[in-house]
N, C-alpha and C positions, 0 to 999 in steps of 0.2 A: 536465604533463598528468595529470589524475586521472580515474579511473573510479569509478562508484558501483555496486557489485555487491551489497553488503549495507548495511543501515542503519547498522551499526557501523563502516563505512568512514569516517564522520565522527566526530571526537571530540565530547565533550559541548559544548565551547566552540564548535566549528565548527557543530554542530547548532543551538546557541542563535543564532549569527549568521545561519544560514539561516532560522530561524523568525522572527527579528526583521526580516530583509529581506522575507520573505513578508508580514508584517503591515504593513510600510511600503508594499508594493505594494497591499495591500488599501485602505489609506488614500488613496493617491495613484497610481492606475494610469497616469495620463497621463504622469507623470514618467518612466516606464519604457517608453513606447510606441515608442521608436525606438532603444533600446540595442542591438538585434540586427539593425539594418538591414544587408543584405548577407550575413547569415549564414543557413545552411541546416541544418535538423534533418531527419535521416533516421529514419523510423519503420519498423522491421523487425518486423512482427507475424506470427509463425508460428502464432499461436493467435487465436481470435476475441476481440474486445474492443470495448466501446463507450466507457466512461468513460475508461479509461487512454489509449487511442490518441487519442480526440478531445480529451481534456484536454491531452495533450502538444501536439497540433497547435494548439489554441486558445492555449496558453501561448506558443508560438513566434510565432504571428500577432499576439498581443497585444503582443509585444516588438518588432514590426516586421520579424521575420525571415520566412523562407519554409520550406516543407516539401516533402519527397518521400519515397517509400517504398512499401510494400505492406501490405495488411491481411489477407493470407491466404497461407499457404505455397504453395497451389495456383497463385497468380498470380505466383510468383517462380521463379527458376531452381532452387530446392530441389526442385521437381517433376522436374527433369532430373537430380537427384543432386548438385547443388553443395553443398559443405560450408559451414558457418557461417564458418570461417576464410577461405575464398576470398571469400565474399560480403562480409565486412567489409573485406577488403583493397581490393575494388573500391569499396565505398561510401565508404571513407576518401578517395577521390579526388573524390567528388561533393559531400560534405557536411562540415560543421564539427563536428557532434556527432550522436550516434546514440542512439536508444532502442530496445531489443530485447526482445521477449517471445517465449518459446520453451517448448514443453512439456517439454523435457528439462532436468533440473536441471544447472546448471553451464555451459549453453550461453553465457550472457552473459559468463562468465569466459573461456571459449575465445575469444569475440569480442574481449574486451579485450586478450588476449595477442597478438592479431594486428592490432590496430587502431592507426592513427596519429591518431585523433581520440578525444575522450572518449566512453566507452560508459556508458549508463545501463541497468541491469537493470529492465525493466518487468514482470518476473515470470518466474520459471523453474520450471516444474512445481509441485510442492508445497513448494518450498524457500524462496524469498525474494521479497519485493515491496517494495523499499525506498521507492519514491516513494509507495506507498499508506501506508507507515508515516509518512513525513514529513507526508502529508495528515492522518493520524490524530492525530499529535502537534500539528500546527497547530490542528486542531479542539479538542483538549483544552486547549491553551494559551489559545486565544482565548475559549473558552466556560467553561472551568473555572478558568483562571488559575494552574494549577500542575501539576507532575508528581509532586511528593513527597506522601507521606501519602495515598495512594489505594488503595482496594480495587477491583480491576478483575476483572470476570467475563467470561470468554470462553465462548460457548455455541454448540454445534452441531458442525460438522465441524472438530475440532481436530487431526486426523491429517493431512489433506491441505491444510488452510487455510494457504497461504503468508503471507497477511496476518496471521494469528494468530502464526505463528512469528516473523515480522519484528518485530511490535509487542512481543511478550514480550521479545525480545532488547533492543529499544530502551528500554523502560520499566524493565528490570532494572538499568539504570545509575543510576537515581534512588533517593533515600532513602525508606525506609519504604513501599515498594510491596508489596502483597500480591495474589496472584492466586487466583481461584476458577475452576477449570477444569470446565466443565459439559458433559458429553457421555456418550453411551452407551459401553459398553466397547470396541466396535469402532472408535470414532472418537476415542480418547483422544490427547492430545498425545504425539508420538513420544518414545521413551526418550532419544534424544540431546539433545532440547531440555531435558528435565528434568535430565539428568546434566551437560551441558556449560554450561548457562546458569543454571538455578535452583539445583540442589544445590551446585555449585561456588562460587556466590556467596551461599549461605545465604539465598536469597530464599524467604520463606514462601509456600506454596501448598497448596490443597486440591483434590482431584479428587472431584467429586460427580456425581450423576445428576439431581438434582431442581432445576429452575430456580426453582420456587416457594419452596423452602427457602433458596436462595442469594440471591435478588433483594433481600430487605430489607437486606442487608449491603453492597450494592454502591454505589460512587460512579459507576462506569461499567459499562455492560453492552454488550459487543461481540458482536453477533449475527452468525452466518454461515450461509450456505446449505449444505446437503449437496450436494456437487458431483458431479453425474452423470458428468461427463467423466473423473473420477479413478477410477471404479469399473471393475473388470474383470468384475464379475458384476452384471447388472441386477437380479436378485432381491434382492441385498443393498441396492442403492440404494433400491428400492421399499419395502423393509422399514424403512429408517432415515430416509427423507426427511422424514417428518412427526413425528419424535421430539419436536421443540421448536417450538412456535408461540407467539410472544409476542402477547398480546391485552390488552385494557383491564383485564380482571380481574386478570391477573398484574401489570400496571403499577400497579394500586392497592396492591400490597404493597410497592412500591419507595419510596425516599426522594424527597422533593419536588424535590430538585435532582440526582437521578441523570440521567446522559446516556445515551441509547441510540445507539450507533454501529453502522454496517453498511457494509462495503466496496462492497456492491451488485455485481451485481444480486440482488435478492431474488426468491424464488419464492413461498413461502407461509409462511416462518418468522416473518414479522412481519405480523400482520393489518392490513389497510388502515385499520381503525378507529384504530390507534395513531398514524397520521400526523398527526392533529390535536393530539396531546399535545405541549406545548412542550418536553418532554424528549426527543422524537424528533428527532434532529439529523442524520440520515443524508443528507438532501438538501442541507443546508447543508455537510455534510462533503464531498459531491461537488463543490460549488462551490469549497471551499477547495483542492481538488486542483489546480485551474488555477493558483492563486497559489503553491502549494508547488512546482509544476513550473517555473513562471516563475523563482522564486528559485533553484532548482537549476540550470537551464540557464545563467543569466547568471553564477552562481558558477563553474561549471565552465569557462565561456568566458572567465573572468578579468575580470568586470565590476568597475570601480572607480567609486565615487560621482562623478557629474558628467561622465562621458565615455562616448561610445558605443563599441561594440566594433569597429566597422568601421574 
């Protein structure tokens, strides 16, 4: 039994297998429509979510399985004081696999330590979001065709953005990847990401404030929203929330084949006018999230080509 708490819990070869499986699902979803018959996915979401929770549920339903769980801490026994450890012990008796989102960093790891079923981290505070990373990688692989020799720009909230932290860690394992980190001083990438991932692996990166100056050099631009829910001070949020807004004027400075990704939801950091640009692939990225999660679920449940899991 395996858990996925961090995107680097998979080796590069295992990740390649996962992404190849996801692309096969894209090509022939009917082939996988019954592999999880009789299996149940529990979705334990202690934080609000649209895409992540619904894409997990869509993934399991597409595989012929069923779902149970809760979408708010207020509607679960955590409101009565139940611990994550006790919750997962109980859920392990009801389901075959679990996806958990929690505002506290490390909570999915605690769940994994007390679980008798595979646990998938669906986001823990500002720390990690591995299934979004698998979605991002699938998007890049499918639309760009490679992970090597890329200049990737991350723009916006790089301090609290768990999707940013996860993707930096994943892409750092590939050759000749350079990062341009675009943010105000208050929202820079945490020091531990730079020291433990970038510096120790001699990954080239720049920290800049100007999106306009950085965008001509990028192969991929990963936009993020400034996350109101991560701020302790609303005044700081209001001051920083409109720091970067991607519009058609800024897009005109970019390469013709640059891709714009965003984990969504967006607020106003990408103007609606950009949606019609073929380089804007964030809604396609959200679609790929279902396929990435389908591949992960059946991998953790022990899927083998040509036989159902039940």
